[in-house]
N, C-alpha and C positions, 0 to 999 in steps of 0.2 A: 613707316611712312615718314617723309621729311617735310617740314614746314618751309616752303620756298618763299612766300610773301605773306605778310600780315597787314591787312588794310581795314579802314573804317567801314562800318556797315552801310554807310550812305552811298558808297561808290558802286555803280552798276558795272558788274564784271561780265555780263552776258556776252557782249561782243568780243571782249578779250578772251574769254573762255573758248568761244568759237574759233578764234584764231589759233589758240594753243592746240585745239583738236586737229585743225588743218595742218599744223606743223608736226603732228604725230606725237605730241606730248600727252601721255596719260596723266590725268590729274583729277582732283576733287576739290570742291570749295565747301568748306565747313565753317560753322560758327563756333567760336571759342571766346568766352569771357567778353561778350559784346563786340567782338571783331570777327571779320571773315578771313579765313586762312586758306591759301592755295597749297595743297599738299601733293607731293609727288613720290615716286618710288626710289629715286637715286639722287646722289649729289650732282651728277651731270645734268639731269633734268631740272634740278633746283637752280643751278647756275643759268641754264637756258631760260627758265621762267623769269628769273631776276633781270637778266639782260633784256628779254622781250618787254618786260614791264617798264624798264627804264626807257627803252626806245619808244614805247607806246606813249608815255607821258611827254617826252620831248617832241615827238612828231605830231601829237594830237592833244593840244592843251585842253580840249573839251572832251577828254576821254570818258568821262563819267556819264555823258549824256548823248554823245554823237558817235555814230558808227565810224570805224576806221576807213580811211580812203583806200582805193584799190592799190595805190602804190605802197601804202603802209602795210596792207595785207600781203602784198608780194614780197616786201622786205622780210616780214616775219616768216613767210613760207620758205624763202631762200635760207633764212637762218635755221629753220627746222630741218631742211634737207641737208644742209652742211653739218648740223649737229648729228643727224642720223648717220651720215657717212663717217664722221669722226668716231662715233660710238662703235660702228661696225669694224673700223680699222683697229682701234685700240682694244676692242673686245676680242678680236680673232686675228692678231697680226700674222702668226705663222701660217694659218690657213690661207689668208690672203696672199702671202708671199708664195706659197706653194702653187696656188691657182694661177697667179699672174705669171710665174715662171713657166708653168706647164703650157699656158696659152701662148707665151712668147716662143717657146721651143716649137710648139705646133705650127705657129706662123712661119718660123724660119725654115722648118723642115717640110713644109707643105703637108702637114698631118702625116709625116713619116714617109712620104714619097721621095723626098730628097734627103737622105741621111748624111751625106758627106759634110754639110755645114755643121752638123751637130755630132760628128763622130767622136768627139772627146767625151760625150756623155755616156757612151756605151761601156758596159762592164769591161774592166781590163782583162787582157788575155794572160791568164795565170795558169800554172800547172794544176791539173785536176786529178792527180794520182790519189790524193787524200785531202780531207778538210784541212789538216794541219799544214800540209805542204802549200796549199793555196793561201792560208792565212799568213804563213811565214814569208810568202813571196810579196806581200803587200809592204813595200819598204819606202814608199814616197807618199807625201801628202796628196799628190795628184792621183795616184792609184787608189788611195783610200777614198777620196772624193768620188771616184768613178764607181765605187761599190754602192754608193747611194744614188748617183745621178740617173740611172736608168728609169727611176720613177717619174722623171720629167718627160720621158719620151712617150708619144702616143701615135697609134697607127689607125687613122680613120676617125670620122666624126663621132660615130657611136661610141667608140672606145674612149674618146676624150670627154664627151658629154656625160656618159655614165659615171666616170671616175670623178669628174668635177662636182657633179650634183651630190654624190655621196660624201666626198671629201668636205664639202661645205656643210652638209647636213650634220655630220658627226663632229667635224672640226670645231664649228662654232659652239657646239654644246660642251665639248670637252675643255676647250680653252676657257669657257665661262665659269666652270665649276671647280677647277683645280689650277695649281701653279702652271703657268704657261711653259716653263722649262720642262715640266713633266710631259706635256703634250709633245714638245719637240723631241725629247728622248724617245718617246713611244714611236714617233714617225721615223726617226733615224734608225732605231733598232729594227723595226719591222721592214724598213727598206733594205737594210743591210742583209738581214737573214733571208728575206724573200728573194732578193736579187742573187745572193750567193747560192741559195738552194737551186734556183732556176739555172744558173750557170753550171753547177755541178751536174744537174740532170741532163742538160743539153750538150754540154762541152763546147758550146760556142756562144757568142755574146750578142746575137741578133735578136734581142727582145727588149721590152720596156713597158712602162705603164705604171700608173698609181694603184693598180688593182691589189697588189700585195699589201700596200699600206692601208687601203680601204678595208680589206678583209681583216687586217690587224685592228683597225679602229672598231669594226663591228664586233669582233671577239672581245676586245677590251670593254667596250660600252655595255655589251650584254652581261658580262660578269659583274660589272659595277651595278647595273640595274637589278640583276637577280639577287645579289647578296646585300646591296645597300640601296633599296628602292627609294629612300628619302632623298637620294641625290637627284632625282627627278629627270633622268635622262629619257629622251623620247625614243625608246626602243623596247620591244616586247618579245615574247617567245615566238610569236608568229613571224615577226620580221627576221629574227635570227634564223628560223627554219627556212624562210624564203631564201636567204643568202646561201645556206647550206645546200638546199635543193638546186639552186642556180649553179652552184659549183659542181655538183654531181652531173647535171645536164650538160654543162660545158665540157666536162671530161668525156662524157659518152658521145656527144654529137660534134664537138669541135676541138678535140684534144690537140690536133695538129696546128691549130691557129691560136690557141689560148695557152698562156703561161700558167699551166695548172699547178706546177710545183711552187710557184711564187704565191698563188692564191692560198694553197693549203698551208704552207709554212707561215705566211702572214697571219692567217687565222689562228693557228696554233700559238704563235708568238703573242698575239693580242690576248688570247685566253690566259696564257701563263702570266703575262705582265699584269693583267687585270686581277688575277688571283693574288699575286704579290701585293698589289696596291690594297686590296681588300684586307688582307692579313695585317698589313702595316697600319692602316687607319683604324681597323676594328680592334686588333689585339694590342698593338703597341701604343697607339694614341687613344684608344677607347672611344672612338667616335662612330656615329651611325651614318655619317655622310662623308663623301670624299671632297677634299679641297675646301673651297671657301663658302659653300652653300650653308 
């Protein structure tokens, strides 16, 4: 816990505390050495409380006895919303970028109904005689980019909503507990492998979606949760089984519409990268949690 503000016991903080709650700032007021202290969970929240307290004093000289005016409450509420948005953006920048890019591509392409404007995002047409011939044919930055970019393409509302919800669910957790560059590497690796596998399986490039990446995040998060439960990821065995069963059902009932190879290869990639991360943190670093938790 972090001490945000230390004040005299004679000051009535009830109304100010109510305003902090409306701003979404979790806090407690405790007594220490004859003074009252507002404690919070993070430095960001501490800075917000300090700024709010400064504004409170300036705008309402009778703060200790008189409730804040509606305009003052609105100012604090706006500050709270702005701080919440800032925390979300700073806490999960790559997740936000991926979601915004996917939504932008969906808007431009009419949810996949008009692919011509986004044709540069489809997987490049490369030789498929072997994996090595395909990899060897990637000889420009543009072609390399296009091995990742199909993850931004979506075909239909359900396809987009499903992927964005799960990308947000897992992305914000993983970016919070580990170095953000590691999350980016995981996304790019699963995108590359799932897209390339799907292209090799189909031998044409009319596919797309974040599903391969999502399944990669599922596999990665489940391995971390299972072997390093103190990392506190919100996934359990039942959720993992749900994704596996969903994958099997999609293959059985909708294999012609679903990029099954991308799903499977993304899941396997996530499991492998998760195992490597566990070995590195537990064996090399001797830690029981991953990242910064």
